[in-house]
N, C-alpha and C positions, 0 to 999 in steps of 0.2 A: 674697730679700726684704730690702729696705733696713732699717737699724736703726730708723728712725722708724716704719716699717710694722709691725715686730715689736712695738714699744711700743704702737702704736695697737691692735693685735690683743690684746695683753695687757690693756689697759684695758677693751676691749669684753668680753673673756671674764670678767674679774673682776666687771664689772657684771652680766653674764648669769648668773653663778653666785651672785649675791646676797651677795657677801662684805662689803658695806658699804664704809667708807672705808679703802682700803688704797693705799699707794704701791708701785710695782713697782721692785724692785732687780734689774737684769739681772745674771745670773751669767756668768762667763767662757764664751764660746761654744766649742763643740766643732766637729768637722769636719762634722757633719751640718747639715741645714737647720733642725732644731728649735732653739728658744731657750727658756731656763729663766729664771724670775723668782721671786725670793723676795719674798713679800708682807709688807709692814710696816704695822702699824696706826698710828694717829695717835700712840700712846704709844711707838712704836718696837718693840713686841713682834712677833716674826715669827709668821706664820700657820703651823700645823703641816704645811701642804701647799705644795709648789712648784707654780707655774703654768707649764704647758708650752704653747707655741704652735707650730704648724707641722706638725700631724698628729694623727690619732686615737690614743687610748691603746692600748697593747699588751695588751689584756685577755686574749686567748687564750693568749699566751705567759706572761703573769703567772700565770694559773690553772694552766697546765701545770707551771711551775716550782714553784709552791706545792704542787701535788700530789706532787712529788718531794721535798718537805721542804727545798727550797732557799730561801735568804733573798732576797726581792725586795721593793721598795717597794710598798705597797698603793695602789690607784688610787681616786680619789674621783670627784666630778662631772666630766662630760666632754661634749664635742660632737665633731663630725667633724674639727675643726681645733684643738682646745684641750682640755686636761684638767688636773686636779689630781692630784698624786702625792705620796706621803709624803716629807716632808723629813727626810732622815737625815744631814744635815750635809755638810761639804765635805772630809772626810778620805778619801783614796783609798788603795788598796793601794800606790801609788807613794810615799806618805808613810811607810809602814812595811813595806817589802818583806822581812819576816823569814821565816825558814824555817817557823816555826809557822804563819804566815798562809798560806804557799804549800802546806804540807802539808794544812791544812784545805780549801783551795781545790781541790786535786787530788782529795781524797776526794769532794768534792761533784761535781766534774766527771766522775769515773768513773761515778757514779750517774746523772748526766744523759746522758752521751754514748752509753751503751748502752741508753737508753730509746727507746721508740717514740712518735712523735706520734700522737694520736688521728686516726682516719680523717677526722673533720670539721674538723681544724685547718686554718686558712687557709694555713699554711706547708708543708703536707704535700707539695705538688708542687714546692716550691722546692729548688734544689740548688746547691752549690758545684761547678760542672761546667766543662767545657772552654770552653763559650761565655762564661761569666762571667769565667773567668780570662783569656780572650783579650781581652775588653774592658778588664779592669784593667791588663793588661800593655801594651795599646795606650795607655792613659792615662799609664802610666809613661814610654813613649817620647815621647809628645806633650807632656804637661804638665811632666814633670821634665827629661828630657834636652833637649828642644827649647825649650820656653817658658821654664823657670826657669834652666837651665844654659846656654842659648843655644848648644847644640851645633850646629856647622856641618859637615855631612857631604855627600858626594856622594849623588845619588839612588840609585846602586847600593848604597852602604853603608847607607843608610836601609832599602832593601829587604831587605838581608841581616839587618839588626838585627830588623826586623819578622818576618822569616821565622824567626829564632831564637826570638823571643818566642812565636810561634805554637806552635812545638815545645814550649816551656816550659809553655804552657797545657795541652797534651796530657799532658805528663809529670806535671805537678802533679795533674791530675784523676784519674790512674790509681790503682789499688789499692783496698784495703778502705775501706768508708765507714761512718760513724756520725754521730750528731747532733753539730752544732757550733754554738757560740754565734755565730760569724761575725765578731766583732770583740773578741776576748778579750785585753784588755790591762789594765794596772793603773789606768788612768783610768776604766775601766768596771766597777770593783769598789770599793765603798765599805766603809769599816771604822769604823762609828759606835761600836763597843764592842770588847770582847775576843773576841767570837764570830767565827764564820765570815764571810768577806767577803760583802757583799750585791751581787747581780748587777743591773746596770742596762744599758740600751741593748741589750736582748735581743730586740727586736721582729723582727729579721731571722734568727733562728736557723733552721737547716735542715740537711739531711744533706750531708755532704761528706767529703773524704779524712780518714781517721781521725786523722791527726796534725796536722790544720790548727790547732786551738786550741792545742795544745802548742807548735807552731812559732810561733804568735802570741805566746805568753808568752815564749818564748826570744828572739825578735827584737823585744820590746816597746821602742818608742822613747820611752816616757814615763818610764823609770826606768833607773838604772845598776845592773845586776845584779852581785852578787858571783860570783866564779868557782865557788864551792861551790854556789850556787843554779843556775847553768847546768848543772853536773854533775848536780844533782838532777833537772832537767827532762829531760836526756839519758837518765838512768837510767829515768825514767818511760816514755820512748819505747821503751826496750829491753823493759820489762815488758809493755807493751801489744803489742809485736810478738810476743813469745812467746805471749801469750794468743791471738793470732790465727794462731798457727802459721807466722809469717813467719820465714824464715832471717835471720840477722844482717845480711847484706849487703842483702837486699831491704828490711828494716825501715829500715836506714840510708838507702838510696837514696830510699825513699818519703818519709821525713821531710825529707831535704835538698831534694828537689824542691819540696815544698810550702813549706818555709821560705824558699827563694830567691824563689818566687812571692810569698809574703806580704811579704817585704822590699821587692821592687820595687813591689808594690801600694801599700805605705805611702809609699814615695818619690814615687810618682805623685800620691797624695793631698796630700802635703806640698808638692810642686811647684805644684800647682794653688792651694793656699791661700797660699803665699808669693808667687806671681805676683799674687794678688788683694790683696797688701799685709798679710797677716796674719803679721807678723814673729815672733810668739810661737812659730811652728812651726820656727824656725831651730834651736832646741835639739833638736827631734825629728829633724830632718834629720841633725844631727851624730851623734846616737846611732845612727840607722839606718845611716849610712855606716860606723860603727865595727863593725857586725855583719857586714860583709863579711868581715873577717878571722876573726871567730868561726866563721862557716859554713865557711870554707876550712879551718880547723883541725879541724873535726869529721869531715871525710871528703872523698872525691873530689868535686870540683866538677862538676856536670852539664855535658855538652857544650854545651847550649844557652845556658848562662850565660857561657861563655868569651868569645864575641864582644862581650858587654855590658861586661865588667869594664874594658877599657881606656878606656871613655868615662865612667866614674864618677870623681868628684873623689877625690883621695887623702885619706884620713881625717886623717892627720897634718897635711897642709897646710891642710885645712879647719879644724881646731881651732886652728891657729896664726893 
């Protein structure tokens, strides 16, 4: 949807919701198709709700998370393609990635991850599975390696790469499963006050590999983690593994498989956005590439990853 179309939709929605005379201040767009607008009255005061265009409100997931006593923005008036949602400001976990914030977040996540969706929840049948991971890794090859990085390889080499990534999708999808946020990173967690982070962008939650969200936090491309926080997340992996009666090696392998998949998935998304001219995602690409060394340090690199590594930019050269 073109920028002027988003603005037109926002103006129509504001009129439809009967909000009176408000101007729409577009907020920085994220990777999704949704666009957020802060509504300003004629005196410049902000309306207490953000206007969202580009999809229906996540009512079912909001209610589910509220029932678990997790913090989520409340939803107001809505239609099938626009809605109002509580405006909790612009401070994200990326702005204060402290241990206290992450400790509170991990406590909330454990309560969430081992809960069960109601039988009538619209996401009940969705899954982070091999088919989804295959599509995401194909996007990594097509949008990042080919389109953005301009990788020129022989047909046989491309076939070998795609074959390795198909194995990666299978590897990442294996193992115990539990509920996952689906896009768990510091830009999807608000910190309007000293309390626990507020969960946003949760409409796609579903069951998936048990370590998926933790791997997303560890390979978060929106924030520079201190090494002590990385160790804290790695320790959380170990505790969950013991809870599920996984041996250390299996727990390590399951985590690393999904962490590599998540890292390549993120690079695929960044490649698509950068190719579209959204240059703000260059910093995210840089951080993601830096996580290659981190994952290599945590344990043996899965065999399916090895054919991919020579085709990634060197992180040090990239930063220079």
